[in-house]
N, C-alpha and C positions, 0 to 999 in steps of 0.2 A: 412686433407682431399681431395683425388686428385681425380678429375671426368673426366672420358674417357667416351664420347659421340659416339655413335654407332647408325647407320641407316640403315636400313635393307628396300629396295624398292624392292617389290614384287608385281607383277602386273596379276598372275596367269600364267607365264612364265616358262620356263624351268629354269630359273636361276635367284638367287638372289644378287642383287648389294650391298655389304658390304662397308660401308665407315667409319672410324673413326677419331676423333677429340682428341687433348688435348690441352690445353691451357698452359702446362708447360713441354715444351720439355726438358727440362734437367733432368727432373725427369724420362724420359725414356731413358736415355743415351744419348740425343741429336739425336734421330730418328726425322723423319719430324713431322712437326704438325699434319698432315693429309694423309691417305691413303685410296685408295679404291681397291676392286677387286670383281670377283665375285665367288658364291657359288653355287654348284648343286642343286637344290631345291629336286631333285630324293631322295637324301639321308635322308631327314626327311620327306619323303611321310606319312609313316604311323603315325609320329608324328601330321602332318597336319591332316590328317583324325579324328584323336583324339580331335585336335583342334577345328574340326566342332561341336564335339559332348561339347563343351565347358570344358572338362576335369573334369571327375567325381573325387572321391577320390580314391588316390594312397596308398598304404601301404609305409613304409618308403625305403624298398627295392626295389619297385617300381619307387620311386622319384629319388634314385640313378641310376637306369638303365639309365629312360628317363632323366635326368641330364647329366650323361656322354656322351649321344648320342648327345645332343645339344651341348655339350661344344666341343665335338669331330668335330661336324661341323662347327662349327663358329671359332673353332681354326685349319681349314685346313693347314695353312701355318705356323703356330706354332706362328703368330703375338701376338695373346692374352698372351699365356705362357710366351712369351719373355717380353710382356711390364708388366704382372702382377710379373714376377721375379723382375724384377727391381722397381719395386713399394713395396717390402715386407718390413715391418716394419712400414706400416702406412694403415689407412682405405682407400678402393678404392670404388667408385660408379661407377657403369656400367649404364648410362644413356641411356637405349634403346629405340629407336624409331621405331617400328614396325608396319606397317599396316596390314590390311586384316586378314585373318586368322591366320597370325604370332601374333598379338596382345594378340591372346589365347594360346599362347605357354606358359608352366609354367617355365619361365626364372629363377624364383627364385630357381628352383632345379640345376642349372648349377653344376657340379661335375666335378672335374680334375681328377679323377680316384683314387686319394687319401682321397677325404674330399669335402664335399660341399663348394661351394666357400664362403659362407656365415659364415661357421665355420673354414675358413683358419686360421692355427696359424700364428702369427705375423701380423696380419690385416685382418680382413674381407674384402671381397670382395662382395657388395651387388647390385644386379641387381634393378634397380628402373624402372618403366615404364615411359620415356620420352615423352611428347606430345609438341612438338614446335609448334609455331603458324603456320608453313606452313605444318603440318602432316608429312607423310612419304615423304623425301625430297631428291632429287639429291645431287649427291656427291659433285657437285660444290658448291652449298650453304650451304653444313652441316658446314663448320666453323663460317659462317656468323650466321646461326642459333643457334649453340652453344655459341657464343660470345654474343648473343643476351639475350640467357636463363642466362647467369652467370650475366649478368647486371641486369636482372630483379629478383635481390635477395630479399628475404622477409625480415621483421623485424630483424631476426636471421640469417643473410646467410652464416656463417663462424663457425669456432672455437671458435671464443671468441662472449659472450652475449652482449646485446646492452646495453648504457650505461644507466642504468635505474635501480633503485631499486627494485632487483626482484629477491629473494634468494630462493623463492619456483616454482615451476611448476605447473601454475594456470590453471585447467581445469575445462570447463564448460561442464555438462554432461546432456543430454537429453534421456530419452528412451521413445518411443512411442508404444503403443500398442493399436489400437483402438478397441472398442466394436463391437462385431460381424464381425470381420474382422480375416480371416486367413492368414498365421498361427497364432495363439495366443501366446503371450510372456506370462510366468509368471513373471510378472514384480516385483513381492515379493524377487523371488529367483534371478533375476538377480541384483537387487540390493543390497541383502545382499551378495551374491556373489563378486561383483565389490567394497562394501564399504570393507567386510571382508580382501579382497587380498589386499587392499591398504591402511588399515589404520593403519599400520605401518611407512609407508611414511608421515601420517600427524600426528603421535604422539599420535595416539589410540592404546590402550591396544591390542596384539594381535600375531599371528604368523606370519614368513615369507609368501610370497606368496604358495599357494597349490601346495604340490610335491619338495618344496625346489630345490634342483639341484645346481649346479655350477654358474650357471647364478643368480639366486637368492641369494647365497652367495656373488657374485660380488657387490651387491649393498650398497652403501655407507649409514652409521647409520645415516652420517649427511644430507641425502637427504630430501626434505619436499614435500609435495604435497597439496596443496590446491583445493580441490575438490568441488565445488559449484552445486549442483543439481537443474536442473529446475523441478519440481515438476509435471508437467500437461502436458507434451507430445506435449503442444501448443505453435506454433509460436507466438502468439501474447503476452504470458506471455514472451517466451524466448528473444522477444524485449524487455520487460520491464527489464528483469535482464541485458540486455546488456547496456540497457541507462542508468539503476543505478549505473553499476560498471565502465561505459567508455567503449568507441567501443576498445581500445588499450588495454585491462586491461589482458585479457586472451590468454595464450599462445598456448591453443588448445581447440577447440570445437569438443567434442566426441557425435555424434549422433548414439542411437541404436535403431534399428528398421525395417519395412519392407521397401525394396525400391523394385519399377515394373517398365516397359516401359507400357505408355499408348500411343498410336498414335504414338510410337517410340520415345517419349520423356520420361526420367527417372524421377520418382515421388518418393520423400520419402514420406511415408503415416503416416503426423503427426494428431496429434486428435485437435478436438474442445475444447470449453469450458467445452460442455456436453460427452465429450469422442467417438463423432461420427469422422468417417475418414474424413483426409482433405490433399488430395494427394499437395503437395507442390514440385515446380518445383526447379531448381538450383537456379534462379532469386528469388523466393520468399525466400531463405534460404539468398541469398545476401541483400536482403532489410532488412530483420530482423536482419543481421551484420551490416545495415547502411552501407554496400559496404567496410567494414574495416575488411579484413579477418585476424585472427590470423596466427602465421606461420605453423601452420597444424591443418588440420580437418582430426578426426578419423572418419571414416563411418564404424560402425559395423552392418553389416548387417544380419538380421536374416536367419537362415538355410529355406529354402522354398521347398525343397525336390523335385525342378522342375528345371530339368536341361535347359530348355529354359528360365527360368526366370533368369539365374544367371549371363547373360549379364548386367542385370540392374544396378547392383552396381557399376560396371566398368564405365559402360555409365555415371551414376552421378557423378562419379569421375572428368570424363572429363568435363562433365556440369558444375562443379563447377570450375574446373580451367580456362575453358572458361569464367565464371564470375569474375574471378580476383584471386581466390585463387591460392597460391603458390605450395602447395605441399597437399595430400589428403591419408592417409593410409587408406586401405579398408580391412576388416576382414569379412568373411562370411565362411559358411560352416563348421566353428568349431565345433567338436562334443558336446560341452555343455557348459552350463554356466560356469562351474568352469575354462575349459581351455580358453574361452575368458576373462572372469575376471583375472584369472592367467596370461595370456598374457598380458591385459593391466596393470597389476601390475609391471610386469618386464621391460617392455618397459617405463612406467613412472618413477620408482624407477631408470632407467639407467639415464633417463633425469634429474631426480632430484639431481642424484650424480654428476653431470656434463658433463656427456657423450654428445657426439652428438647425432642428430636423428639418422642417420645411424648406428652407432656402438650400439644405444639402440635397433634398430630394429635387427640387427645381433646376439644381447644377446637373445630377444627375440624368436627368431630363434631356436637358442640353447636350451633354456627351452623347447619351444614346442617339439622339438625332442628328448630331455631326456625323456618327457612325452609321447614318441610315438605317439604324435598326429598325424592322418594321414592325417589332412587337413591344415598342417602347413603352405604351400606353398599358399593358399590363403590369406594368410595375405601380402596386394602389396602396395607398395609405388607408387602413381602416381605424378608427377611434372611438373611444367611449366618451373620453372626457376631453380633459383639454389637451390639446396637441403638445408632444413634448417639447421642450425648447433647446437649449444649451445643453448639451450633455459635459463638455469640459471646458476649465480656462486652460488654454495653451500658452507656453512659456516662450515667447520669442526669444530666439538666440539661445536657450537652454540645450544643455546636453543631452545626447538621445540616452535614455536610460534602458537597461537590459534587465529583464526579469531575473531573480536570483534563482538558480535551480536548485532544488532539494534533493537530499540523498537520504537513505536509510541503510541499513543492515539486514542481509538476507539471514543470517543467522542471528544466533542469541550473544555471540562472542565478538561480533564485529570483523569478523575476517574479509565479508565478502559485500562489497559496497554496490549498491545497485540505486538509480533514481526513485525518488518518492512517486506513488502512483500519478499525482498530478504532473511530473515531469517525464512521464514514459511518453515514448514517441513511437506510433506506426504499427507494423506487423499485424494488422486488422485478422486478414483472413487466416495467418499463421497462428493468432491466439484462438480464432473461433476453432479450426480444427483441432488444436490442441484441447480445447475445451470439450469438445465432442468425445474426445478419445479419452478423456479421464471422468466423463458423466457417467451417472449411474447406469445409464444403458448399454453403455459401451460393451462390447466383447474385449477390449483393450485393458489390459493392468495396468496401462501407462504410458509414459512419452518419452520417446530418448532424444533431445536435443544434441545437435553436433555443429561444430563450427569453429572456424581458428579463433585464436583470442581476440579478445574484445568486440568481438561479433555480436554480444549481447545475449549472452544464454542464460546467465544466472538473471538478467533483468525479465527476460520473457519468463524465467521459472517463478521470479516474485509476481509479475503480472497474473498469472495461473494462479498462484496463490490466492491472490487479490478478490479474480474473479471468482473463485470456488470458494471463498472464506465463510459464506452461508452454509455451506455444505459438509465442509471437512474442517478438521484442526491440523496445522499443519506441523511436522516436525522436520528439522532440517539437518543434514550431516554434510561436512565440508572434507572432502579427500579420502582416505583409506578407511573401508568397512572394516567393522569390530564387532563381532558377535557380544561381547558383552555390553559394548555400548548400545547395541539395538534394542538388547533386551530390556535394559535399564530405562533408555529412554519410553519404550513401551508398556511398561508398568510404571512409571512414575505417575505419581497420585493425580497431578493436575491435569493428565489426560483422562482421567475416569471420574464416576459418579461420587459425590462425597457420600459417605454410607450413612448419612442422614437422610439423604433423598430417597433411599431405596424401602422398598417394602420388605416386612418379615420374610414372608414367602419366598422372595429371593435368596436371603441370607440361608434360609433354611432348607433350600434346593442346591445351595453350593454355588450360587450367581452373586459374588461378590467382588468387589476391586480386591479384595484381598486374595480370594481363591483364584482370580485372573493372574495376580501378581505371582502366586505361589507356583501355577501352572506354568507360568513363562518360564522359571527359575529352576523346573525339574531336572532330572537327569536324563530325559528323552531326549532323541535327535532335536534339532532345532525346527525342522521342518513339521513335525510331529506335534510338538508345543504349538507352533503358529498355527497349525490346522485347527487344532482343539479350542484354543483362543479365540480362532476366527470364528468359529460357528456361531450361529444365529442365535442359538438359545444361550451362549454366555454373553458374547459380547453386547447383547441388546441390554444387558442388567449390569454393563458394567462400564460402558463407554458413554460420555456424552456424545459424541458425532465419530464417523469413520475418519480414518487417518488418510493424508496428504502426505506421504513420503520422500520429501526430497533429497536427494543425493548431487550434491553440487561439485564442482572441480573433479569430475570422476577419475579423469586422466591419472591425479596423483594418487599412487600406492594402491591401484585397482586392476593395472593393466600391465603386462609382459609383451615383450617383441618377441614375435616366432617368424623368422623369415621376412617376407614383405606386410605381416598382418599383424594387426594387434588382437590380442587375446583377452578374457579375463585371469585375474590369478585366481588359483584353487581357491584361496580362501572367500575371494569376493563372489567367485562364482557359485560355491556353496550358501553364502547368506542370501544373493539374489534367487538362487533357484529355490530356496526354503520359502523365500517371499512370494513369489509367483506363484508356486504350488499351493501354498496356504490360500492364496486368495483366488487362485481359480477353483479348487476341490471345495472350499468351502461357500463359493458364491457370495464371498466377502465383498462389503461394498469399497473396501481402501483401494487408493490408486498410489501409483509411483511417477515421481518425474525424475530423469538424471539428464545432468548436463556434462558434456564430455566433448574435448577438443577432436577427437579419432571416433571412427566409427570401428567398433570392433566385432568380432567373430564370437559368435555364444549360439547354443542351440533353442536358447527359449527367446530370440530376439524377435520370434513372430507374434508374442504377445504383446509387444510394443508398439505403437505408432512413433516410427521414424521420421524426425521433422530435421531437415537440414536447417540451420540459419543462415540465411545468405546476406548479402549486403545489403544496406538500406535503400530505398528508392529514392529517386531524385527529392518527391516531395517530404520526404522524411528528412532528408539529408538538410534541407531548406527550412524544416522546423527546428532541427537542433542549431542551424547555423544562427536563428533568430534569437536563440537564448547565450550565444556566444559572444562575449565581448570583443574577440579579435574581427569576428565577421560581421557582426551585428553594426561597425561604424564606432563604435565607442573608445576604440583604440585606432591611430593614424599606423596603418599597414597597409604596404604597398599593395596595390591589386594584383600583381603577377604573383605575390606570395601566397596570398589568398586562395588563387585560382589553384597552384602547385599543390598546397597543403590538403584542398578538398580532392584534387584528384589523386594524389599519394593515398589519401586515406580510403578512397575506393569504395565508400558506403561503410566503414568500419566505425562505429560511433566512437569506441573508445580511442582510436586513432586520432579522429576527428578533434574529439577535447582534448586529447592529449596536443594535438598541435596549436590548438585556442593558447593554453598555456605559453609554450614555447614561443609562440609570435607576441605576447605581452611581454616576455622576459627581456631584459636588457643584457644579461649576462654571460646568453649564448648566442651562437652566431645561426639563426635559423636558415637563413638561405645554404649555408653550408652543410647543415643537417639535414636539410630535403635535397640538395645534391647528391649525399652519401646514401641516401636512400632510394632514390629514384630508380637505378639498377635491379633493386632487389625485389623477388618476387613477393606478392602482396600478402604470404602466410607468414613472412618472415620479417615484415617491415616493423611491428612493433618491437622485436627484440632487437633488432638493429638501431632503430628510434632509441632505445634505452643505452646503447652501446655507446652511439655519438654524444648524448648528454652526457653519460658518466665522463665521457675523455674531456669534457670541455669545462667539467667541473674542477675545484679546486682539489687535489689530495686528499686534504682531511675532510671533505664533505664524502667522499668516497668512503674513508675509511668507517666514518661513523654511519654511513648507510649499511657496510658489511658488517658492522658490530652487530647492528639492528637485527640481523639475521638471527641472532642466538634467542630474539623471542618467537614462538608459536603462535601467540595472539597478538592482537593489536595491544599495545601499551600506551598510557599516556607520555608524552613529547620529553616530560623528567627524566623517563626511566631509560630513555635512549640518551640523552645527556648525560646521564649519572656514569654510562661506559666511557665517555671521553675524559678522563683524567687528566691526558697529556694534551688537551685540546683546548684554546682559547677562545670564549665564546662559542659555545658548542650551538647555541641557539640560531646564530647567524648563518650557520653550516644546516642547520636542520630546514632554517626557512628559506634557503637556496635551494634545498632539494625539492621542495613542498612547492615551490613556484613554478619549477618546469614540470611537475607531474612524476618525481620520482618516489613520491611517497602519497599513500592512499589515506583514508579516513576522515575524520572530523578536524578539520586543517583550520577553522576560523581561529585559533588559538597563535599557531605560529604566524599566520599571515595578517596579524592585527596591525594594522596600520601606524597603533601607538607603540608599538614592539611585541615580541614574541611573548606569550604567556604558556609555559612549558607544563604547567598543570591542567590545561582547558584542553580537552578533547582527547581522541586515542588515535594512533597512527601505525603504520605497518608499510613494509615496502613489498609494491606489485609482486607477483610472483614472475612476472616475466623480466623484470630488474632484478630479482634476485638471482634469476638464470646465469645473469651476466656478471652479477657481482660475485659469485661462487667460482668463478674461472678466475678473479683476480686474486693475485697469490696475498698472503698474510703479512701485516707490516713485519713481524719476526715471529718466529717458531716459540709456541706456547701462549700468544697473545691473546686467541680466542677462548683458551681453555680459562684464562685469568677473566674473562667477562664475564663467568658464569655467576659466578659470586658477587660481583658488584650488582648484576642484574637481579638475583635472588634479594639482595637487600633493597635496593629501590622498589621492587614491586612489593615487597612485604610491608613497608612503610607505606607507598600510596594506596595499596589495595586493602590492606589488611590491619595494619597497627594504629593508622591515624583516622581509620572511618569510625564512624557513630553507630554503625548497622553491621557489626560483623556477620549476624548471623544471614545476611542478605548476600554476604559474599558469595558467588557461585562456584562449585567444585573445580570448573574447569579452570577459573583464575588460583584456586588454591593449588592444584596440581601442578598448573604451571610455575607458580614459586617455589613447589616441591622440587620439581624435575632440577631447575636452575640450582637450587641448593644443592642438590643430590651431585650434581656434575662439579660443582663450586667445592665440594667437600673432595673430591678426588683428584682436586690440583694442587700442587705443592705453593703457599703462600710467598710472596715475596716480604723482605723484611720489613717495610713498610705496611703489609697487611698483615702482620702477626695474629691479630686479634679477630682474623676473620674467620677461621674455623669454627671458633665457638660460638660466634654468632649466627654462623650458618647452621651448627648442630644444633643451636635453640630455634632457627627458622623450620629446619626440616622437622625437627620433632613437634611443633607445634601445629604447623600446617597437616600433618599426618594425623595427629589426635583430633583435630576439628572434623576431619575426613571420616575416621574411624568411627567416630559417634555417629556422626550422620549416616554411613552405610550400615550400621548394627540396626537402626531402626527401619531402613531400606531393606534389610536381608540380603545385603550386596556382599556375602562371604568371600566369595571366591575372590572378587576384586579388592577386598580387605585382606586377605592373606597376602595377594601381589603386593599391595602397596605396603604393607608392615615387613614383609621381606626385604622388599627394596630398601625400606628406612635403615632396618636393622645391619644392611651390609655396608653401610657406610657410618652409623652412628649407634653403638649401644643404648636402650633406653629401657627400663623395667617397664613402664606405662606401653611403651609399644609391644613390648614381649607379652603382657597380660592380655592385649586386644588380639595378638595372633593368637594365641591359646583360644581365645572365646569363638574367634571365626575357625579354627580348625575343629573346634568340637562340634560347631554346629554343621560341618562338612563329613563328622562322622571318624574323623582322623584321630581318635581319641588317644593314641600314645603319643602321637607330635602334642596333642593339646596339652597332656599330663606334663610332657619334658618343657615345654613352654613356661605353663603355668608354676611351676616348681623353679625353674630359671628367674624368672619372674619376682618368685617371692624371695629368693636368695639376693636379687640387685635390689630389690626395695629398701628404700635407707629408712632406719627406724622413726623418723619424725614424721613421716606420710602415713599415719596411722590409717586414713580414709582409704587409701590406695589399698595398703596391707589386707585391710579387713575384707575388702572387694575381692583379691585374688585368693584369698583363704577361702572366704564363701564359694567362689566359682569353683574352687580345687575341690571342694568336698562334694559339691553336685556331680563332679565328672567320676569322683572316686565312687561315689554312690552308684552311678552309673553302671560302674566297673563292678559292683558287689562288693567293695571293700567299704562296709558300712561302719566297721569299729573305728577306722582312721577318719572316714565322714562325719562320724559323730564328734570326736574330737575336734575338728576343725570347725564345724558348726558353732560349738560350745565357745571357742577362741576368736570367732568373726562376731558370736553377739557378745563376748566382753569388749573387743576392741570398738565394735559400735556404740555400745553403752558408753564409752568413757568418752566419746567425742558427740554424743548427741544424735548419733544420726538415726533419727526415728522410721524414715522410710527404709534404709538398710535393715533396720531391726523386723521392720514386719517381713520383710522377705525372707531372711533367715528362720525367725519364727514359722513361717509357712514350711520352709525345706526341713524343719527339724519336726515338724507336724507330719511331712511327709514318710520320713524315716521311721519316726514311731507307729504310725498305721503299719508300715510295711513289717513291722517287728510285732506286731499284735498288740502294741500300747494304746488302745484304743480310746481310753478315757484321758489319757496323756495326750494324745494326737489331738483330740477335740478341745481340751485346753488351749492347745499351744494354736490350732486354728482361731479359734476365739480371741485370743491375745493377740495375733496377727491381726486379726479382722477389726478390732479396735484401733488399733494403730493406722490402719487403711482408711479409716473415715474420714481423717482430715488431712492426708497428705494428697488426694487429687488424682490417685492413680486407678482410673475406674476397671481397666482390664484385668489388673491385679486383684483387685477386690472381688473381680466377678469370680475368678480363679479361686480364690480361697471359699467364696459362698459355695461353688459347686462340688470342692472336695468335702468340707463340710455337709453339706446335703446329703452327700454319698453316704458317709458314715454315719449320719442319723438316720439313714433309711436300711443299711444293710447290716449295721452293727447295733444299732440299739432298737430298731423297728419302729422310729418315730416318724411316721410318713407325713405327718401334719408339718414338723418342721423342717421335715427334709422338702417337702414342696415349697415354703417357703424361701427357704433358703435357692433350691433350684430357679423358682421363678424370678426370684430379685436377681440371680445371675444371669439367666436368659434376658432379660430386660436391658440389663448393661450391655451385654453383648451385642444385642440387636441394634443398639445405640450407637455404639463404637464401630459397627459393622465386621466385627468378627466371624471369622468362619466355625470358631467354637461352639457358634450357637447351635449348631447341626446337633452336635454331640449332646447338650445340655438338653436339648429339644426330646431326643431319644429318650433321655433317663427320665423326664418329667414323663413322657408318655406310658413307660414302661411302669412308673410308680401307679400312674393313674388306671 
């Protein structure tokens, strides 16, 4: 590829100074590197006048007439004909720098009386618009400017691609058509045409680009296009995609939308998250790309119909080049979506076949002229440096590759699997409406997404969480609502400010995370607690961001059928009404997203934006098909089966993806399955598909899937395999189930080509499959009960005993292990499993102890009582009794607490001195509370002796503090002060700051009230206040009041 640099200097005078330069004189027969001369301007005066009108639409014959006149003028002394004749056989770039009115001349139409230069046989000659750094330049500096331009090469600046693994043209496509903005683009039609025109390049079923023709026939069958579609038209989301793939991943950024001039600056009209217009200048686009430009930007501007606006796309091209882009291909005024999409297909097809960008552009011009497109010359390439060369290295005969679809979990436990942000498809207007509904200015409190199984409700919820991630912190619940779970999650520390970030004023005015937590856990009705917690003066000091509360799969456990309609259960209604009341009454910024298969009756439903999730559009279906191996040509599947599968899916993304797995499998009869599904209404097709697949699996595979239903969380495959003690090679059956979509989750371990890895990933049975399995009879009575114990043992090993970081194991996982152990203990074991009850008792006890320790610090006392009681129902343990008593005491159930303490003390084995000392200590505190001071004193002394015997320093400090309290109440002040001081000296080294602050506060009080030593009292109290503020303790308020009283 040879570049001929041409500069045209015209300043409104009668002459135009022309100069040209080539950096390869041997290619033009040894002519000089540079030459300059003048041309008469009056010879193209009529063309210049047309340039003032920015050139409207010209018919093909008019283009030829205009092009001949331009060529004859430019080739006044035959210099151009001479140079081009010597360059025959290779592609030539005419890099034309023209200022003023000459910039608007249609240089693309240059015609040598025989043909348009862009169609020249033996090597096309393609005019491009060169914008050197110095603009229209004098001939004396042309050589320097041309050398500089060549030096500023792009990532791919020649006929050889960069040294990287890139065998596909990677295009990032974003179309923008904001709401209530003219001209309105038909996004659906635009995307359908673009996808349909390019689908054969990506291995998708389809025909050549619309219209066929020589240019289309020249496309290599091995060329591939990886088209990534940004779905929102929003630069923020485009930036996320760029960040996900990497700034240097894409070869082309293709922008489609309106471009305008605003105050003389070109603006691309992108969209906000709600679909409103958002003008973006070139700098904003550069920032989106992290200032790393792909080799080519393709700006496909909408036809505005107003000539005065036609300079906006060219101005935007110049602005993008000024921001660092190397080349910008601008297309506007093409007659329709088919022409625009077909042109893009020919261009990308040529690039994918290994042609350089200029040859690809020449092929595109030829295709447009074959189509007799009147506006073909409005496809213009602007360059600042070297013209991009070859983008890819094609692989002749290579198999079409399909992008790997990435998934993620919506919830923390992995129960709900949704596409990763980069894999989300379509739903633009739906997402925008929902974003508006959950925005800070919305009068709604949330969104209710309804639709059939597999329609994409959870995926849309995840997409909304992504879109609003900068404004909200997300909390997700799956299934049945529970007040305790709601309060616990809302009061969890990771949602709140760290105490160290708070100002002392906030703590002293009761606005701290701890105060927030205690408020939420108070005895008031839930709606009043939430109302106070959501109040601006409280939330502003406790929360980092407002919440976006997501209630997914709401149909499970929250609805009940009454006649022909669905209604909220009483429990669910109370919780939701409390949330809505608190958000509205406090004018709080929190928002709610609910996904549900059914639209239910509820008196507060008007507070939500109701959004039915309907089937995917044809364009969205085509996008999904591009990434599915069966539909994209990676597998040999009969075309009629693909068509039937697509029709039966009827725009349901889950069923479409499920059919893709079925069509790849050799173990099931896909045609028979589709025949069985065809007469079923669309709402029930997912369930019938599951039913038909299970019917074709081996009985052992079905038994394993049904056994897996004992788990309420996704689990490692090894946990399911552990249940199948009577089945040979359980991994084979799990793999078969995973291959046909009967398992969800991270399946890479099961589907490993080298053999299943049961320890990798997590799996679960989809709910629609579970519904079918639950109708199948058990293999024999009591079989399912026996599975619980095996499941508990397997999960305890996989999730807890063999892990390196037990502290990081979630409460949810520990509760699942505990639940299974409980159920296993209720089952009478077989002779082969005689030792299982002992093992399960240990598992139930250990998991309960871990959870009770965590919940004590989180002040989840009601939850602790419930867990301890459930554990003691199947296994008696003194440690569990002890922790049950402590939780009961915090709930002011003193008689029950005392009984539990005494029972724990009675059951405690003599050798466990540490536990016994702790039980005695806590019982003494309770008895002192009840006024039984004599026995309390005896127990404190007994506890102190036990702790001294085992060297428990922290325990001794705590008991000394309690003994001091008792002495102070009895009026034995000096003894109390001495005990406080002993306790304080022990606490200096144990790191328990809050406990040390409490002792300092008590000591300060006694110093002030009993000794009258104000100075020492203030020293103690001020040190206590400093510690309490540091740890964010609400007791700081009380200490502050003491100090104020003394001062």
